[in-house]
C-alpha positions as CSV (number, residue, x, y, z in Angstrom):
1,M,3.2,-19.2,-19.9
2,S,3.3,-16.6,-16.9
3,G,-0.3,-15.4,-15.1
4,T,-1.2,-13.7,-12.3
5,K,-4.1,-13.8,-10.3
6,L,-5.7,-11.5,-7.7
7,M,-7.6,-13.1,-4.8
8,S,-9.0,-12.6,-1.2
9,A,-6.1,-13.6,1.4
10,I,-6.1,-14.4,5.1
11,G,-2.8,-12.3,5.4
12,N,0.2,-13.5,7.9
13,I,-0.4,-16.7,9.9
14,A,-2.6,-15.5,12.9
15,D,-6.0,-16.4,14.1
16,R,-6.8,-12.8,13.9
17,Y,-6.6,-12.5,10.1
18,V,-9.0,-15.7,9.9
19,V,-12.0,-15.0,12.6
20,G,-11.3,-11.2,13.2
21,N,-10.5,-9.5,16.7
22,D,-11.7,-6.6,18.5
23,L,-10.6,-4.2,15.3
24,G,-13.2,-6.5,13.1
25,V,-12.5,-8.5,10.5
26,W,-9.2,-8.3,8.6
27,H,-9.0,-7.2,4.7
28,D,-6.4,-8.4,2.1
29,V,-5.4,-9.1,-0.8
30,M,-2.2,-12.0,-1.9
31,M,-1.7,-12.2,-5.7
32,R,-0.9,-15.7,-7.3
33,F,1.9,-16.5,-9.8
34,T,2.6,-19.2,-12.4
35,G,5.9,-19.4,-14.5
36,D,8.6,-17.5,-14.9
37,G,8.3,-14.6,-12.4
38,V,8.2,-17.6,-9.5
39,K,11.3,-17.9,-10.5
40,L,12.4,-14.0,-9.6
41,L,10.5,-14.5,-6.2
42,A,12.4,-17.6,-5.5
43,K,15.8,-15.8,-6.1
44,I,14.3,-12.5,-3.8
45,F,13.8,-15.2,-1.0
46,E,17.0,-17.1,-1.2
47,R,18.6,-13.8,-0.9
48,D,16.3,-11.9,2.0
49,F,15.8,-15.4,3.8
50,C,18.1,-18.0,3.1
51,R,21.0,-15.5,3.2
52,R,23.1,-16.8,0.4
53,D,23.1,-15.5,-3.7
54,S,22.3,-18.2,-6.1
55,G,23.4,-16.2,-9.1
56,S,22.0,-13.7,-11.2
57,I,18.4,-13.8,-13.0
58,V,16.9,-12.0,-16.2
59,V,13.1,-11.7,-16.7
60,S,12.2,-10.8,-19.9
61,P,9.6,-8.6,-20.0
62,S,7.9,-10.7,-23.3
63,D,7.9,-13.9,-20.6
64,F,6.7,-12.2,-17.2
65,T,4.5,-9.4,-17.8
66,P,4.1,-8.2,-14.1
67,M,6.7,-6.2,-12.7
68,I,8.5,-7.4,-8.9
69,Y,10.3,-4.4,-7.2
70,W,12.0,-4.9,-4.1
71,S,14.1,-3.2,-1.7
72,D,18.2,-3.6,-2.1
73,S,20.3,-3.9,0.5
74,V,20.5,0.0,1.5
75,G,16.9,-0.6,2.6
76,G,13.6,1.0,1.3
77,V,15.0,3.4,-0.8
78,S,13.6,1.7,-4.0
79,M,10.0,1.9,-2.6
80,S,9.9,6.1,-2.3
81,L,11.4,5.6,-5.6
82,L,8.4,3.5,-7.1
83,F,5.7,5.6,-4.9
84,D,6.9,8.5,-7.5
85,E,6.3,6.9,-10.3
86,V,2.9,5.1,-9.9
87,A,1.4,8.8,-8.1
88,S,2.9,10.4,-11.2
89,S,1.5,7.8,-13.7
90,A,-1.7,8.6,-12.5
91,Q,-3.7,10.5,-15.2
92,S,-7.5,10.6,-13.9
93,E,-7.7,8.4,-10.5
94,L,-5.1,7.4,-7.7
95,V,-6.4,5.0,-5.2
96,L,-3.9,4.0,-2.7
97,V,-5.2,1.3,0.1
98,T,-3.3,1.1,3.2
99,P,-3.5,0.0,7.1
100,Y,-0.4,2.6,7.9
101,F,-0.7,6.1,6.5
102,L,1.8,7.8,8.1
103,A,2.5,10.5,4.8
104,T,5.7,12.5,5.1
105,P,5.9,16.2,4.0
106,R,7.6,14.1,0.9
107,V,4.7,12.4,0.0
108,L,1.7,14.6,0.8
109,K,4.0,17.1,-1.3
110,T,4.3,14.4,-4.2
111,L,0.2,13.5,-3.9
112,T,-0.6,17.3,-3.8
113,R,0.8,17.8,-7.2
114,V,-0.3,14.7,-8.5
115,R,-4.2,16.7,-7.2
116,S,-3.1,19.5,-8.8
117,R,-3.1,18.3,-12.0
118,G,-6.6,17.2,-11.7
119,V,-6.4,13.7,-10.6
120,R,-8.4,12.7,-7.8
121,V,-6.5,10.8,-5.1
122,V,-8.4,8.9,-2.9
123,V,-6.4,7.2,0.6
124,I,-8.5,4.0,2.0
125,V,-7.5,3.2,5.7
126,P,-9.3,1.8,8.8
127,K,-10.3,4.2,11.0
128,R,-8.6,2.3,14.0
129,C,-5.4,0.3,13.4
130,D,-2.9,-2.6,15.9
131,V,-0.5,0.0,16.7
132,W,-2.2,2.6,19.6
133,V,0.5,5.3,18.5
134,V,0.4,4.7,14.8
135,D,-3.4,5.2,15.3
136,E,-2.8,8.5,16.9
137,L,-0.3,10.1,13.9
138,M,-2.4,8.7,11.6
139,R,-4.8,11.4,12.6
140,H,-1.9,14.0,12.0
141,S,-1.7,12.5,8.6
142,I,-5.0,12.2,7.6
143,S,-5.9,15.8,8.7
144,E,-3.1,16.9,6.5
145,A,-3.9,15.4,3.6
146,M,-7.5,16.4,3.5
147,A,-5.8,19.9,3.6
148,C,-3.9,19.2,0.9
149,G,-7.4,18.4,-1.3
150,I,-7.0,14.2,-0.8
151,D,-10.1,12.3,-0.3
152,V,-9.2,9.7,2.7
153,E,-12.2,7.5,3.1
154,V,-11.9,5.4,6.5
155,V,-13.4,1.6,6.5
156,C,-15.0,2.2,10.5
157,K,-16.4,-1.3,11.3
158,D,-13.3,-3.5,10.2
159,F,-9.1,-3.2,9.6
160,V,-8.2,-2.8,6.4
161,H,-4.4,-4.7,6.1
162,A,-3.6,-4.7,2.5
163,K,-1.4,-2.7,0.7
164,M,-2.3,-1.2,-2.4
165,A,-2.2,1.1,-5.3
166,F,-4.6,1.3,-8.2
167,V,-4.1,3.8,-11.1
168,D,-6.5,4.9,-13.6
169,S,-8.7,1.6,-13.2
170,R,-6.0,-0.2,-15.2
171,R,-2.6,-0.6,-13.1
172,V,-2.4,-2.5,-9.5
173,V,0.7,-1.9,-7.6
174,L,0.2,-4.4,-4.5
175,G,2.7,-5.8,-2.2
176,S,4.3,-5.0,1.8
177,A,4.7,-0.9,1.5
178,N,2.9,0.8,3.6
179,I,2.5,4.5,3.1
180,D,5.7,6.0,6.1
181,A,8.8,6.3,6.6
182,L,9.6,3.1,7.2
183,S,8.3,1.4,4.4
184,L,9.7,3.7,1.8
185,G,13.1,4.2,3.0
186,I,14.5,2.2,5.7
187,N,12.5,-1.4,5.6
188,R,13.2,-3.7,2.8
189,E,10.0,-4.6,1.3
190,I,8.4,-6.3,-2.0
191,M,5.5,-4.6,-4.5
192,I,4.4,-6.3,-7.8
193,S,2.8,-3.8,-10.7
194,T,0.7,-5.6,-13.4
195,Y,-1.7,-4.1,-16.0
196,D,-3.4,-7.5,-16.2
197,R,-7.2,-7.1,-16.9
198,G,-8.0,-10.1,-14.4
199,V,-6.3,-8.8,-12.0
200,C,-7.6,-5.1,-12.5
201,N,-11.0,-6.4,-12.1
202,S,-10.7,-8.2,-9.2
203,A,-9.0,-5.5,-7.6
204,R,-11.6,-2.9,-8.6
205,L,-14.5,-5.7,-6.6
206,F,-12.3,-5.2,-3.7
207,I,-11.9,-1.3,-3.7
208,N,-15.6,-1.1,-4.3
209,H,-16.2,-3.4,-1.5
210,L,-13.8,-1.1,1.1
211,R,-15.9,2.2,-0.2
212,S,-19.2,0.5,0.2
213,I,-18.2,0.1,4.3
214,A,-16.6,3.5,4.4
215,V,-17.0,7.0,5.4
216,S,-15.6,10.1,4.5
217,A,-13.0,11.5,7.0
218,S,-14.2,14.7,6.7
219,G,-17.1,13.6,8.3
220,L,-15.2,12.2,11.6
221,D,-13.3,13.4,14.2
222,M,-9.8,13.5,13.3
223,K,-8.5,15.1,16.3
224,S,-5.4,13.4,18.3
225,H,-3.9,12.6,22.2
226,I,-0.4,13.5,20.9
227,P,0.7,17.4,20.0
228,R,1.3,18.0,16.5
229,F,4.8,18.7,17.1
230,V,5.2,15.4,19.0
231,A,3.5,13.6,15.8
232,R,5.6,15.6,13.4
233,M,9.3,14.1,15.3
234,L,7.8,10.5,15.7
235,S,6.0,9.9,12.2
236,P,9.6,9.4,11.0
237,M,10.0,6.9,12.9
238,M,7.2,4.8,12.5
């Protein structure tokens, strides 16, 4: 038997995930696994954190509905490929939730191509993040995304730390990868994709809540204190 469940989560182990801080309440999600999928996660943990390889493991699609994607030893290249696959699979709506939106030209081109097919693309981000320079750089990304016809919704009071894609209300992809150059090309990340109806329903409720406390970025001042040419040089390093 295998199963998944999407739940609210405190995220990392720190007081700010429980009681909040100057950014407000931190919103995050987690996925609970049972069954054969746990074996694969244990395998990844052993390789990345215990520094040992316990041999190969094969998880049959018939035994494990969710799919796990993780970065290999050369970095997060697989996350970039996953991003492209998720974006191209959208038929009506693609909702992206991320705390750090530093869209590279490649990401913007991909999202613009999705938008040109008539798919609504929504990016949900916090108004402020916990890293000052990233906060400033995000403003440039938000402005460029809106210029490409992408809807950006900003959660003003609280901090959104979840990393999630919600595709056509029937597929959820979540994990550790942000929409930035580090996650999509360098860092070692892990993402999980599922069509489970229960998980999708929970994701829909979570996203609806975020959107209920968000406003359109088009009505906000997105001017940054960092010049545009500097932002373009720094973004690939963030």
